[in-house]
N, C-alpha and C positions, 0 to 999 in steps of 0.2 A: 422760551417758557420752561418752567420746571414742572415735572410730573413724577409721582411716586411709581417706582417699578418694583417687581418682585425679585429679590436677590437670587432666588433659586433658578430664575430664568436668564441669569447673566453669567458672564465669565468670572464674576467676583463672588459667586455663591460660597465657595470654601473660605475665602478671606472674610466674608461677612460673618460666618459662623465662628471663625477663629478670633477676630479682632474687635468686633463691635462691643463686646463686654470686657475687653482687656483693660487693666488698670492704666496702662500707658500704650495706646495704639499708634502714637506718633513716632515717626522715624525722621532723623535729621542726617543729611549728607552734606559734607563740606567739599567744595571744589574751588580751584583758582582759575578764573577766566582771563584770557588775553583780551583786553578791551582796547587795544591800540587803535583798531579801526573805528570803534565808536567815538573815541576821542577825536580822531581825524575828521570823521563825518560831522560831528557836533560843531567843530570849529568852522569847517568849510560851508556848512549849510545853515549855520546860526540856529541850531536846534539844541535843546537841553539834553545833556548826557543821560539823565535819568529817564527822560521821555523815550529816547532811542533804546535804552535797555528794556524798558517796559514793553515797547513794541516787539523787540526780539523775543522776550519772554512769551508773549502771546503767540507769536508766529511759531515758536518752538513747540508749544503745547498743542496747537490745533490738530496736527496729524495723529496724535496719540489719543485713542478713544477713551482711555481711562480718565482723562481730564474732564469728560462730559458727565461723569457719575460722581456723586458725593454723598457720604453718610450725613444725614441731618436728623438729630435726635436719634430715634431708633429706626428711622426710615432710610431707604436708599432712593435718592432722587436723581433724575436724569435731566440734562439741560440741552437746549439747542445751540447755545452760544457760550463764548468765553469772554470774560472781562478781566482787566488787570487793575488792581487797586493801588493807589499811591497815597502816601500820607502828606498832607498839606499844612504848612504853617499858616494859620488864619490871622485876621487883623487884630484879634484880641491877644495874640502872642502865644496861643495854645495850638494844638494840632487837631485837624479834622481829617476824615477819611473820604476818599473820592474814588469811585469805581468808574472805569473808562471801558466801554465795550471795544473788544478787539476787532479791527478791520485790517485786511491785507494791504489796503491803500495807506502808505506811510503818511502822505500829505493829509488825508482825512483823519487818521489817528492823531497826527500832530495838532490839527485844528481842534479836535474834540478835547485833547489833553489841555490845551491852553484855555479853551472855553470853560470846561467844567472845573478845572483846578482854580481858575480865577473866581468863578461863581462861589465855590465852596469857601475859598479864602475870605471873600467879602461877606458871605452870609453866616459863616461859622456853623453851617449845618452839613452833616455828612450826606454824601450821595451814595445810596445803597441800591445795587442792582441784583442782590442775591436772590430775589424772587424770580428773575428771568435769565440770569447768567451764572455759570460756575465761575466764581471769582478767585483769581490767584492773588493772594495778598503779597505786598512788598513793603519794605521799610528800609530807607537809606539813612544810615547813621554817619553823616558826612563830617561830623565834628572830629572824627578820629579814624585811624586805621584799626580794623578789627581782624581777627583770625577766624571768627565764626561765632554763631549764636545758637543756643538751643532754646527754642520757644516753649511756651507753656502748653500743657494739655488740660484744657478747661472742660472738655466734653461738650462744649457749645459751639466753638469755632473750630471746625474740622477742615477748613479749606487749606489747600497747599499754600505755603508761605515762603517767600524768599527775602533774605536780609543781607545787606552789604554795608560796608563803611566807605572810607576814602580809598581810591585806587592808588597803586604804588608804581613808581618808576624804577625799572631795572634796565640799565643800559639804554637802549632806544625804544624799549617796549613798555607798555603799561598793563598792570595786572590787578585783578580785583578778586579777593577771596569772597565767596558767597556761601550762605547756608540755605539749604533747601529742605523744608520740613513738609511731610505729607502724612496723611492717615493711611495706615496699612490696609484698611478695607478698600480704599479707593484705588490703590496701586501697589505694586511690588517694587523692590529695589531695581529690577531690570527696567521697568517703565520709567522710573525716576532717572536712572542712568542714561536712558535713551533721550529723555527730555534735555538733560544737561549737555549731552553731545550735540543735540539739535541746536541748543542755545548757542554754543560756541560757533557752529557752522553759520547760523543766521547772523551773528555778529560779524563774521568775516565777509558775508555776502552783502552787507549794507553798502550803499553807494550814494 
């Protein structure tokens, strides 16, 4: 569930004062991930690459408390759980948005991913869990390789957001440049850096 909290009673009090009214409170970090193990697990277990990456994103975020707080409008909201969003190509040829609640159980996350992305593709209706979960947005631009993306600052969608393109092969390893955007009220660069380090570790631990 989502509930409003008082910024002055949190560790983000100073950040709230500094960044909530800033013209551009969004920060983007670029990082190249070694995704060799995701590719290996994807082929061995017949699971989608992007599903496995979404799972690792959720798992990397869970131990960082800043991911459970998000500025929404002029309020600071706190959530009990985390979801990972994925963009789905629907049956009309357009795209829809699908939020998948994170669970530590990979098989359960895999079942939910297939169930909900299939339903969204067929219905052409977004699946939105933003009232109950802090949603990490993702977008995979797999038509090309990209070096990074700077997202927009709308003042409406303040959720952390990760974007990637096609992975690259170098010698016997596979690498994926990613962009991670976050609202400075929600977290600082140190928290984002810890998340990205966690993400690489979770990728390596997949089996």
